[in-house]
Residue, then its C-alpha position, 0 to 999 in steps of 0.5 A: m390136725s398135723s402141725r403141717t396143716t395148722y402152719a399151712l392154715g396160719a400161713v393162708a390166714l396172715v395172707v387174707i389179713a395182710v390183703i385185707v389191711v391193704f385194701v383198708v389203707r388203700s381204700g382209706s387213702n383214696d377215700e381222701l382224694t376227690v377229683q380235681d375239675e371234675n367233668y372239665g374232660a380232656a384239653h380242648n383248646s385248639e392252641v394246645e399243641a402235641l410234639l414228638d420229640s426225637d427221643g421220643a417224648i411228647v410234649l403237650g401244651k401251648i408254645s407259650a406255657p412258662k413251665t413245663i414238667d415231666v410226667f414218666e408214666d407206664p400204660m400198664c401201670p395202675s398208679c398211673g391211672v389212679l393219677e390220670h383219674y384224679y388230677g388228669q382233668q385238672i392238668s388239662k385245664q392248666l394246659d388249656e389256660g396256657k399255665l403249664a405244659v407236660r413232657y410225657r416220658f413212657v417207659n415199658f417195664l411192665d410189658p410182662k404183665s400184659g396178657t401179650k407180654d407187649y402191651s406197653t410197648r405198643a401202647i407207647g407206639a400208639m400214643e406216638c402215632v397220635a402225637d406225631a399228627g400234632d393235634g394237642p386236643v385229641f392226643s390229650k383225649f387218646h391219653m385220657a382213655l388209655f389210662t382210665s376207662k381202657q387201661p387193661s388190668e395188670g397181670d393179663g390185660s391188654l389191647s389190640n392194635d385194632e383196639l387202640a387205633a379204635i380209641a384214637k378214632d374215638s379221640g378224633a384221630p385221622d385215618e392214617v393215624q388209625q392205620c399207624i397204630a393198626k399196622g404197628e408202624r412205631v412199636d419198634s421206636a416206641r420200644n427204643h424210646a422207652q429204653a431211653s426213658m427208662t435211663a432218665l427216669k433211673d437218673a432222675v429218681g434212682q429207680a424205675q419208678t411210675p408214676t413219676v412227675l419232675d419240676g426242673g429236675k426235682n420230684v413232685d410230691v403227687q400226694n398233695q392234693d394241691w400239686v397241680t395248682q402250685l405248680a401252674g402258680 
């Protein structure tokens, strides 16, 4: 066997070992986590509102909520999906109880990782269509679906506008919202808003890193399983 072949096989073996190590570490980490408030679902209190700000931020919660946290996400981000899987229902419960509100700031730096090369932007546009209608429970359900059961795989995954509109329909969005999504009416504004969110994210933590949760501008340690209840007080 030539030395070149030996080196090549050795390199392959190292890559395989590295993948196994990463898988074990991640699996072990996730094994220690449990879904918080499992079976609660999305926010369903009719007093929870969705508000689309002029800068593209989407505020979800009761007007009377004493604390608003900032959550930066990219619709293609697998770690954002993990965060939603484990803590999304717990956040929903705090929203319903009026203890927290969430200001979602969406970025699109993972557009190139989608099959259509623009999925993050289109998904942000879809969420803007839903939020603009003002129905908090509908937005909560739509957001939860996009980041859990319906989230495309990073690398080649994507959803069409029609598929996004169908998810909005399942979430309870009216026809005009579904048409807004299907026609991509907010895609251009979503692209601009994503850039504004990216600037805000880099100013806050110095890099494009999602998910990022901020409380009063300070980074929240989401590795701490009690972070939601601690923020809710």
